[in-house]
N, C-alpha and C positions, 0 to 999 in steps of 0.2 A: 714560721708563719707563712700563710699562703701568699704567693706573688704571681702576677701575670708576666713579669719581666718585659713589659712594654709600656706604652704611654698611659695605660690605665692605672699604673701603680701610684699615681698621685693620690688616689683614693685611700691608700694605706698610710699616707703621711699627713693628710688633712682630714682629721677624724670627726670634726664637729661642723655641721652645716646649718644654714638657715633655709627653711621651707617657707614659701609664700603662696597662700591661696587668696587670689584677688581677681575679681571680675564683676560682672553685672550684679551678681547675688549680693554684693556688699551694699547696694542701694537700699534694699529693704531690711538690711541689718538682722537677718534671721538665720540663714544657713546656706552653706555653699552648694548644697544639693536641693535648693528650693524648688526648682521645676520638677525634679524627680520625686521628692518626698511629699510635696503637696498633692500630686496626683495619686500617690500610693496611700495617702491618708483620706482619700475620697473627696478632696477639695480640688476638683479638676481645674488645672491651670493650663490653658492652651498656649502653645508656643508663640502665637502671634500676640497674645496678651503679655507674656513674659518679655517678648522682644521690645515692648514699649519702654522697658527700663533703660534702653540705650539712649533715649532722649533725655534721661535724667543723670547720666553718668558723666561727671565732669570733675575729675580729681585734680583740681587746680593747685593743691598743696603737695602733689607727688614730687619727691626729690630722691632719686636713686642714691645719690651720694649720702644723704642722711640715713637711708636704710643701711648702707654699707658701714657707715660710721657706727651705728648701733650694733650691727652684727660683729664688727671687729672688736668693739668694746666688750662684747659677750664672750670673745674667744673663738668665734666662728671663722671658718677659713674657706667656705664656699657657699654658694646659694643655688637653690633649685626653685624655679619660678613656673607657675601655672600658665602656660601659653594658651591652653584651652581646657576647660573642665567639661563635665558631662553635659552641660547646657549647650555646648557647641560654640559659645562666644569666644572669639579669638582676640587675644591681647597684642596682636601685631598686625602690620599692614599686609594682609594676605589678599591674593587675587582670586582665591578659590571660593570665597563666600563674602557677601556683603555684611554678614553678621560679625562685625569686627570693630575694633577700637577707633578706626578712622571715621566711622559713621556714628560718632557721638559728639556732643558739644566740645569734648576735649580735643579730638581729632589729631592726636599725636601717637606715634608708634612707641608704646610703652616698653616693649621688649628691646627695641633699638636703644632706648635711653639707658636701660639696665645694662645691656651688653657694652655700651660705651663706657659706663662707669666701672664695670668689672675689668675691662681691658686696661684702663688707666692704672688700676691697682694690681693687675695680674691676679685677680680674684676669680677662681674657677666658676664658670656659669654652667648650670645644668638646666635642662628644660623638661618640665612635666607636660605630658600630652595625654588626654583621655581618649581611650579607644572607643567607648560609647559616645555617641553624639546625638542628642535629642533634637537637634535642629536640622542636620543634614538629611535630605530626603532619601538618600541612598542607604542610610544605616538601617539594618533590619531589626527594628524594634519588636521585641517579643516577650518582654517582661522577665528576662533572665538576669537582670541586674543593671541599675543605673540607666534605665531607659523606659519608654512607654510600654504598656502591656501588649500593645498591638500597633501596627502601622497607623499613622495619622493621615487625615485627608490631604491629598496631594503628594503623598510619599510614593517613591518608586524603589522599594527595597531590593537591593542588589549588592551582595557582598563583594563581588568583583569590582563593581563601579566604586563602592565605598573604599576599598583598598587603594584604588587609583587616586581617589580624592586625598586619602591620607598621604600617599607617596608624594603627591604634588605639594602638599603642605610641608612634608618632611624636607623636601628639596629647598623650599623657602627658608625654613628654620636652620638648616644645616649649611646654607651657602651665603645668607645675607647678614649674618650677625657675628662674624668672626669665629674665634675658637669656642666650640661648645664641648665642654669636658664630660658631660653626662646626659643621658636621655632616660627620662623617668616615665615609662608608660603606666597607665592605670586602667583597671577594669577589663583586662584583655580576654583571655581564652574562654571565659564563661559564655561568650556569644558564639562560639563555634567557628570563628573565622581564623583559621590557622594558615599563616603564610610567612615562611622563613625569609622571603625576599625583602620584607620590610626592614628588618634589622640589618640585613646585608647592605641595603641602600644607605642606612644611617652610617654604618661603618665605612662604606666607600667614600662618603662625603666628609666624614670627620674621623680620619684614622686615629686610633688611640682612645676613642671615646668609650666610656663605660656605660653599660645599659642594664637596667633592672630586669626583673623576672615577671613583669606584669603585661607584656606586650602580645604580639601576634604569634609568638612561638615560645617554646620553653628553653630557649638558648641564652637566657639572660646571664649576666656576669655576677650578680649578687642577689641575696635574699632580702626581703623587705617586711619583717615583722612590724606590726602596726599597733599603736596605742599600748595596751597591756600585754600584747602578744609575747613580749620578751620574757616577762616574769612567768609565763605559762610554760616556758621551755626550760626544764630543769637540767641545763647543761653548764659545764664549767668553762667551756670555750667553744667558739664557733668552728665548725669543720669547713665552712664555706664563707667567702666574703659576705658580710652582712651589714645592713644599714637599718637601724631601728628608727621609725618615724613616729613622732608624737607632736602634740600641739600644746601651747600654753593654756588653751581653753579646753574644757571637758566636752562641751556640747557641739561645737562647730570648729571646722578648720578655717572657714571664711569668717569675716567679721560678724559678730553677734552682739547686739546692743546690750542684752542682759546676760552676758556670758558668765559662766562659772569657771573661774580661773584656778588652776592647780597651785598648790603652795610651792615655795622655793625648795622646801625639804623634799617634797615628792619628786619634783623634776630632777634635782641633783642626785637623789637616790636611784631614780630611773636611769640617769646617765651613767652612773658607775657600774650598774649591772651590764650595760652594753659595752662600755669601754674596756672593762676588766675582762670581758670575754673575747676581746680582740675586734669588736665591731665599731662601726661609725654610728653617730647619732645625728638625726636630722630633725630639728625643732622648728615647729611652724608658728607663724604669726599671720593673722588675717587683718590686713590694713583696712581702715575706714574707707568709706566711699570717696573721701577727699584725698586719699593717698597717704595719710599719716598712720602711724602705728598707735593703737590704743595705749593710753597712759599706763595702765596696769601691766601690759605686755612689756613696755619699755623698762618699768621698774623691775620686773622679773628678770629680764635679760641683763640688766646691770648687776643684779644680785648674783646671777649665774656667772657673769664675767669675773666678779670679785672672787668667788669661790674657785672657779676653774683655774685662774692664774696661780692660786696657792697650791693646788693639788695636781696640776697638769703633768708634772714630772713623773707621776705614777702611771701615766698612759703613754707619754712620748718616748718612743724607743724602748718601751717595756713590753714584755710578752706575757700572756696568761701563764700562770704557774699553778695549775690545779692539783698537782701531786704532793704538795707540801702539808696539807691539812685535811682532816676529815670533818672539820667544822662547817656545816652547811649554811651558817649565817654570815659567812664571809666569802669574798672572792679575792684571789691573790694575783699580783703581777710581779715580774722579776726583771731587774735591770742590773747587770754586773753582780756585785755582792750585796745589793739592796733588794729587800722583799717588801712589797707594799700590800697592806691589808685594807681592803675596802669593806666597810661594815654595811651590810644590806639593810639593817635597821639599827636603831640606837636605843634598844630597850634596856641595855645594861651598861654599866660603867667599866666592865671588864670583858676580856676575850681570852679564851684558851685555844691554842693552836695545836691540839693533839694531832698526830703523834710527835710533833717537834719537841726536842729536848735539849736544844743548843741555845745558849744565851747570846743574844746579839751584843755587839759592842755598844749600840745605842738604840733606843726606841723613842720615836718622836711623833708628834701629831702634826701632819702636814698643814692642817687647817690653820694652826696658830704658830707652829714652830716650837712649841714647848715640849720639853722632855718628859717622858712617861716612866712610871715605875714598872719593873718587870722582875721575874724570877722564874726559875725552873723548879717546880714544886709539885707535890701531890695535890690533886684536886678532888674534892669530895665526890663529884659525879663522874668526871671524865676518867679518873684513875681507879674507879671502884672495881672494875673487872680486871684491868691490866696490871694494877698495882705499880704503875710506872709514873714518873714525874714528867710534866709537860710544861712548855713555855706558857706563862701566864702574864698578861699585861693588864694593869688596872689603873684606877683613878682617871679614866678617860672622861673629860668634862661633857658628858652627853647632854645635860640640861642646857648648858651654855650654847651648845651647837645643835639644838633640837631642830633648827630650820635649815640645815644643810647636811649633805652626806659627809661622813667622817672617813678619813683615810689616814692610816698609820704608816710610818716608814721604819723598817727594821734594817739596821746597818750591821753587817757581819764582816769580820776580817776575812773569813773564807766561808762563803755561804755553802752549807752542806748540800749534798745531793738529796733528791726527793726521798722522803722516808716512807 
């Protein structure tokens, strides 16, 4: 497995993280890209009109310790927080713009509160920062993505000055909030501002920090497939460090009042696709404007936590094992003499692991602990051309487990080499 052999390697030990999209956009309970999407839908929303939301942002129920309690119950081991999204509103006490959390009725440094809570628990904190900024007058709005189609009244588009603005904010973020374990850029190179010195600054201020691939250069440490992007990549394991990001809601990353939430089954199946390929999984929740998590999100995270605790051994210390089977409906991981079978769907109560023809000492269902029936036998379809016997496991209770991803554990006295 890939390793950096430096401080970034925490990323390979802590595989499951909490993503948080939270800012002014939560007030109107519609979408985290409200300012961008409204304008591109032809409903012009001026930045000064949008900025009025600051007078209504007062998250009096925000409690970072409660957030971390929920995250840890779900099995999550790090957090990535949106310090600034595309709208340019900053969730920390920055000197570089007045468009920040201190100029709201709440008037407290949210990022500092999260950082303090993380420090107390030794819980890695990563910072999300949007490269596009629809509020900063220096950002060269040109309609290339997550920005205005053209400079707005009063703008002074200047890529060099904007990079200077970003660097000043990076210095604040990387010096005033303790240990920062990761930096998560978003919306980068599409705007044509290429500058390797930005990531160099981040690394100089926070040695050992891990940085994603969406910033001002292409020197990021890890790949970031988003939403269903992972299932569109037909690979058995990742060649590079990878973190798949998804959200509990389908329509928005920020809080949406009428959100369409994914099922527990969908989310856990999405997670095993990533974990079994050797990647991380960053699952997002958009807090309400008062700072609390939506009830449905909390219920989903509790369900994920219950499932994850039961199957986690198939990911912890286990490596992808793609060479053991030709069956494209499963992904395998290996640890010692145990082979773990991750079912990508639960359409059948049985699975054939051709070309494997060795009977394990024991086959069990990690979800419940129950032992499963197995044999090495001729299979009507898999053996049709080869005329060989293959390992077959059946009577998997797929109906009982329809709402969570299924993982099998095969224990061998001596696990054979890849076949």
